[in-house]
Backbone as CSV, one residue per row, in Angstrom:
resi,resn,N_x,N_y,N_z,CA_x,CA_y,CA_z,C_x,C_y,C_z
1,MET,94.159,111.137,67.999,95.012,109.698,68.201,95.329,110.111,69.861
2,MET,95.303,109.160,70.506,95.465,109.292,71.797,97.122,108.969,72.193
3,LYS,97.478,109.988,72.996,98.855,109.713,73.366,99.494,108.733,74.243
4,ILE,100.363,108.132,74.328,101.063,107.142,75.203,100.850,107.288,76.686
5,ALA,100.958,108.617,77.085,100.772,109.336,78.342,99.434,109.300,78.773
6,ASP,98.454,109.524,77.751,97.102,109.653,78.103,96.833,108.287,78.298
7,ILE,97.038,107.111,77.679,96.580,106.020,77.801,97.186,105.360,79.105
8,LEU,98.389,105.573,79.508,99.047,105.281,80.739,98.035,105.806,82.132
9,ARG,97.889,107.061,81.857,97.022,107.786,82.747,95.774,106.752,82.940
10,LYS,95.071,106.861,81.537,93.718,106.212,81.796,93.832,104.642,82.330
11,LEU,95.018,104.098,82.193,94.922,102.627,82.701,95.084,102.547,84.198
12,SER,95.851,103.736,84.732,96.226,103.710,86.250,94.981,103.878,86.869
13,TYR,94.272,104.869,86.217,92.709,105.416,86.835,91.876,103.719,86.538
14,ALA,92.017,103.019,85.627,91.147,101.830,85.262,91.629,100.833,86.556
15,ILE,92.869,100.813,86.896,93.641,99.783,88.091,92.975,100.634,89.143
16,LEU,93.305,101.709,89.498,92.533,102.262,90.622,91.211,102.082,91.174
17,PHE,90.187,102.361,89.951,89.088,102.020,90.337,88.706,100.501,90.146
18,GLY,89.372,99.600,89.419,88.857,98.075,89.416,89.742,97.404,91.005
19,PHE,90.537,98.207,91.599,90.917,97.414,92.739,89.921,97.853,93.860
20,THR,89.208,99.041,93.746,88.043,99.729,94.504,87.137,98.660,94.105
21,GLY,86.478,98.392,92.904,85.459,97.513,92.493,85.663,96.344,93.033
22,LEU,86.607,95.793,93.039,86.850,94.070,93.823,86.447,94.240,95.329
23,ILE,86.902,95.297,95.752,86.781,95.568,97.215,84.899,95.646,97.260
24,LEU,84.402,96.150,96.479,83.315,96.494,96.423,82.209,95.312,96.142
25,GLY,82.979,94.230,94.823,82.382,93.100,94.771,82.326,92.240,95.553
26,ILE,83.641,92.302,96.850,83.353,91.270,97.419,82.529,91.476,98.673
27,TRP,82.397,92.978,98.879,81.320,93.203,100.027,79.918,92.724,99.711
28,THR,79.537,93.146,98.078,78.510,92.589,97.606,78.003,91.181,97.596
29,ALA,79.105,90.318,97.334,79.094,88.977,97.206,78.817,88.684,98.783
30,ASP,79.450,89.102,99.714,79.261,88.637,100.755,77.869,88.971,101.519
31,LEU,77.440,90.229,101.094,75.891,90.618,101.465,74.649,89.732,100.823
32,PHE,75.074,89.259,99.453,74.029,88.595,98.994,74.130,87.114,99.449
33,TYR,75.271,86.883,100.178,75.023,85.491,100.681,74.543,85.311,102.081
34,GLY,74.600,86.666,102.634,73.881,86.697,103.826,72.536,86.653,103.830
35,LEU,72.163,87.312,102.492,70.700,87.645,102.533,70.043,86.459,101.913
36,GLY,70.555,85.698,100.852,69.791,84.617,100.595,70.347,83.446,99.838
37,LEU,71.989,83.423,99.734,72.678,82.598,98.904,72.894,81.298,100.006
38,LYS,72.528,81.406,101.061,72.917,80.499,101.950,72.196,78.988,101.622
39,ASN,71.144,79.068,100.902,70.161,77.876,100.875,70.632,77.439,99.376
40,MET,71.743,78.045,98.763,72.149,77.150,97.464,73.033,76.230,97.629
41,ASP,73.271,75.644,96.651,74.482,74.396,96.476,75.837,75.238,96.802
42,ARG,76.829,74.721,97.289,78.037,75.194,97.592,78.844,75.750,96.274
43,HIS,78.731,75.106,95.464,79.631,75.121,94.120,78.615,76.125,93.558
44,GLU,77.163,76.386,93.510,76.356,77.373,92.745,76.814,78.854,93.581
45,THR,76.964,78.873,94.704,77.102,79.853,95.551,78.631,80.441,95.377
46,ILE,79.521,79.560,95.062,80.991,79.999,94.640,80.958,80.445,93.431
47,TYR,80.076,79.936,92.295,80.007,80.489,91.017,78.920,82.182,91.017
48,VAL,78.315,82.103,91.637,77.165,83.047,91.685,78.234,84.226,92.377
49,SER,78.824,84.208,93.260,79.740,85.150,94.131,80.780,85.526,93.405
50,LEU,81.649,84.698,92.601,82.758,85.078,91.610,82.233,85.759,90.706
51,PHE,81.159,85.508,89.994,80.553,86.474,88.950,80.207,87.806,89.326
52,ILE,79.530,87.943,90.664,79.685,89.504,91.017,80.529,89.882,91.290
53,ILE,81.817,89.434,92.005,82.906,90.095,92.080,83.707,90.657,90.532
54,ILE,83.601,89.585,89.814,84.496,89.876,88.525,83.529,91.030,88.017
55,PHE,82.434,90.844,87.875,81.590,91.781,87.084,81.688,93.252,87.699
56,ILE,81.359,93.181,88.852,81.845,94.686,89.445,83.256,95.588,89.212
57,GLY,84.142,94.270,89.303,85.694,94.749,89.201,85.744,95.195,87.779
58,ILE,85.578,94.484,86.757,85.266,94.765,85.405,84.611,96.272,85.140
59,ALA,83.255,96.243,85.877,82.792,97.467,85.251,83.374,98.455,85.826
60,ALA,83.908,98.567,87.457,84.497,99.596,87.896,85.872,100.121,87.015
61,SER,86.485,98.978,86.612,87.820,99.444,85.944,87.404,100.214,84.512
62,LEU,86.351,99.850,83.704,85.408,100.205,82.517,85.399,101.907,82.676
63,PHE,84.537,102.044,84.087,84.327,103.321,84.626,85.631,104.048,84.583
64,GLY,86.640,103.747,85.212,88.009,104.268,85.650,88.817,104.770,84.370
65,PHE,88.484,103.625,83.565,89.310,104.134,82.218,88.588,105.277,81.413
66,THR,87.321,105.259,81.396,86.721,106.350,80.377,86.283,107.557,81.116
67,LYS,85.889,107.419,82.870,85.438,108.752,83.465,86.458,109.165,84.607
68,GLY,87.403,108.459,84.580,88.524,108.773,86.054,89.102,109.763,85.938
69,LYS,89.500,110.189,84.918,90.246,111.687,84.765,89.367,112.445,85.406
70,ASP,87.891,112.639,84.591,87.079,113.773,85.231,86.411,113.488,86.731
71,MET,86.628,112.226,87.144,86.085,111.937,88.616,87.102,112.637,89.571
72,LEU,88.442,112.426,89.200,89.727,112.649,90.091,90.241,114.071,89.935
73,GLU,90.348,114.304,88.645,91.088,115.801,88.278,90.128,116.884,88.062
74,SER,88.836,116.710,88.566,88.160,117.880,88.427,87.977,118.941,89.661
């Protein structure tokens, strides 16, 4: 069973990695827009970009929650 301190530590890693993931998601969405999303409809472009940003942010948060301690405290 996990202690509350361990859960809080993992949540702090998830927040840290999630914020970094949001930055990377925005950068990736901008890169995809420059490469090929210009020709799409404006609303479709917004939804695709938002999906990319949220997906990368959530993936980074989950990665930080599960592997953050190994990555930062080794």
